[in-house]
N, C-alpha and C positions, 0 to 999 in steps of 0.2 A: 529861397525860392521857395513856396510848394507848389507843386502840382499832381493833377490827379490825371490818371489814365483810365478809362473804363472800358473793363475785360467783358462785362456780362449785365444787362441791364431788366430782366423777365423775371417772372414768378410768377405764381407756385409751382410753375413747368415751362421748360422751354419751348419755344414753336420752333419750325425746321427753320435749319441755320441759324438757331439761337443761342443766346446761353442767358446762367442765371444770375443772379447778384455775385460781382466780383469786383472788386478796386483795388488799385495799382496808386500808392501816395511814395511821391518822390519830394528830396529834399535832400541839397549837394548829392553826396553816397550815398544815404538812406532811401530804402526802399522796400514800402510794407504793405502787403495785400490783406485788404479787406474782406472780408468775406469767401469762400470757394463755393458757390452752388454749382448744378451742372453744367460744364464744357466750360468752365474756369481752366482748369488743368492745362488745356491744350492754347485756351487764349493766353494765358499768362506766358505760355513759352517763345509768343510774337515779340513780346517785350523786355525778355530778361531770364537770364539764365537761372536754379533756383538757387546757386549760390550764392547769387546777388543780393538774395532775398533778406530783409536785415530783422524780418518777423514775419509773421501771421496773425490775425483776426479775425474772431468767431464773434459776429453779434449776437445769435442766438441759436439754440439746438435745432432748428427744420432744416429739412433735406437741402431747399432751396437756396440755403445759405450755405451748407458745412460738406454736403454730400461727395463732393471731388473729394476732400481729404482723405477720405478712403483710399485713392488712388495716390494722391499725392503722398503717403507713405512711403508707397515703392518705390518712387521717384527720390526721394530723398535719402533713403535706404542705400538706391543704387550711387544718388551722388558722393554720398558717406564713403561708401565703400572703394570710390575711386578716387580719391581724394579732395571731391572737388568743394567739399565741407569740411569745413576747420574743427567745425563744434557743436552743440546742440541750437538749433533754432529756437527763437523765442516763440514760442504759441500762448495768445492771451485769450481768455474763453470764460464764459461766466461761470462762478463758483457753484450755482442751485445745478444738477446735472452735471457737473464735473464726471463725481464719480462713474455715475453710468457711459459715457462718453470716454471715458480714461478705460474701461475694460472692454468695450464692444467696437470702438471706434480709432483709438490708439492701437492698444492691443500693446502686452507685455514685450514682445518680439521690437516694437518701435518705439518704445517707450524713453529710451536713450537717445532717441534724434531729437527731443524737444524738451525746450528749458521753459515750463508752465507757468504763465502769469496768470493767478482768479481774478477776472473781473468780479467786480460789484460798485452798488450806487457810490459815486461821488469819486470815487478810487480813479486818480493820475497815475501813467503808466509811461516812460521813455522807452521808444524803440529809437536808437540811433542817433538821429539830428531831429526826432518829431515827438511830441509828446502828444497823449490821448487822454482826453477825460472823460471818465465815464457815466452816461444818466439812465435811468431805469425807466424804459419807455410802458406804454399800454398795448399790451400784448398778449394771446394765448399762453405764451410759455414766458419766463424773466430774457428780455430783448433788449438790449443795451444802445443805443444812440451816442455820440463822441462828438468831441469838439478836437480840431487836429491843428496843431501850431508850430511850429519850428522850436525845439527846443530854446534855443538861444533868443530867443524872439523878448522882448520888454515883457514887463508885467503890465495888465493895463491891454483895455484897448479890445476889439474886439477877435474873437478866432478868424484866419480865413476860412474856415471849413466845419460846417455841422454836417454830419450823416445822420437820419431820422433812426436809421435800422427799421425793423419793423413796427407799427405802435399805429394805433387809433388817437384820435384826439386826447390831449390831455394839458393841464399844467405843466408838465416837465417837458415837454415837447415846446413847448410856445417859451418856455425858461431857456431850451438850449439854442434855441434861432434866433431869440435877442443878443446871445452872447458871439453872432459869428457875419460874417460879409458875403458867404456864398451858404446855400441850404442845397443841398443833396435830399429830396423827400423822393419818398417812397408815392408811389401813386395807385396801389394796388387792389382797390377798391371798382376802380373804373374796369367794369370784366369783360366789354363791347359785345357783348353777347345779342344775335342778329333780336330784332325785334317779334315777340312773341315768344321767344324760346332762354328768356329771360328765367335763372334760377327763381323758384318761391320764396318770399320772405326778403328783409331788407339786408343790403350788403354788411359782411360780418364787420363788426365794433373796433375789429382790432386792425381795423388798415383804413389808411387815407384816399378819398377820393381826388382827383383834381383839383376840385374847388378849394375842398377842405385845405389843401396845401398851399395853394396859392392864396386863401385868405389867412393863413396862420405867417406865410411870407409876407404879406403886408403890412398885417400887426407888428410883426417885430421890425418890419424895418430893413429886414437883407437887401444887398445891394443885385444879389441874382439868385433865382429860382432854377436848380435844376431835376427833374423827374425821374424818377427811375423805378425798378422794381414793377414792371409794366404787366398787364395779362398780356398775354403772345395776341388774343383775337382782341384786344382795345387796339384806336386807332390813335397812332401818337399826334396828328392834327388834328381830331377832335379832342384829344390829353387837352395839348398845349393852348387851344383858342379856350377853353372852358378857366384851364387854372391861370391864362394871362387876362381875362377878365376879372377873375376875380382878386388877382394880386394888385392891378392895375397898371401892369408892367411886361414889358417879354418876358417870356418864359423859353427853358430850352429843355428838351429829350435829351437825356444823358445816352450820348452813340459809343457805342462799344467801337474801342481801335481808336477814338479821341482822346487826345491830352490835351487836360485844360489849365492852364493857368492858375492859379487862384488868388 
């Protein structure tokens, strides 16, 4: 059985008491962290010790999805020194940009702590009992959505979960959603500014509005839509209402600390 614990649901920065993107996926004894935005390191430890992680996935190299990895290095180094880790931790990251990330964010001192796997479009990776299938989305940097299923699941049929990462509308996103029962979708284009104080120009094309996320979920026929990557000033009630109308079904906002059975 696949389960999802939401660590953080905000972006591109965290509001007071908030946490940016971070999701813990469970299946049996496997626990994989997807994304590590600001605040995730603290929130993660409420649910699991670092030594219990089966791997880490970073969907793309934007700070609201990976900046806590900088402090996470220190924690892994400490855990390794204390014998809480038996070996390198699998770290799956986008291939394009890895050289800079390795030099500036991982660092030579910490490189031996991680067993790196490079993500590219169409690649699949197994981490413990979970299988991840990566798809390139439409964003300002290479950003990878993913299908998640248990490794032992029979072939065919929909995956329990698809995660969009950061993306605008694109055909790859629609295909991703069609292959899943639950869609964990960003809704970062809902900026929630007070009337008269909206930024000039249209929303950036590399994020989804709640209506777009709802329409994609409806077209794909997913059973459940969970919205995340919410602007700190956005109003969750308004986001849910807009997405629900577009989907024609009930929609959830990813709730930090909540564990979903998929």
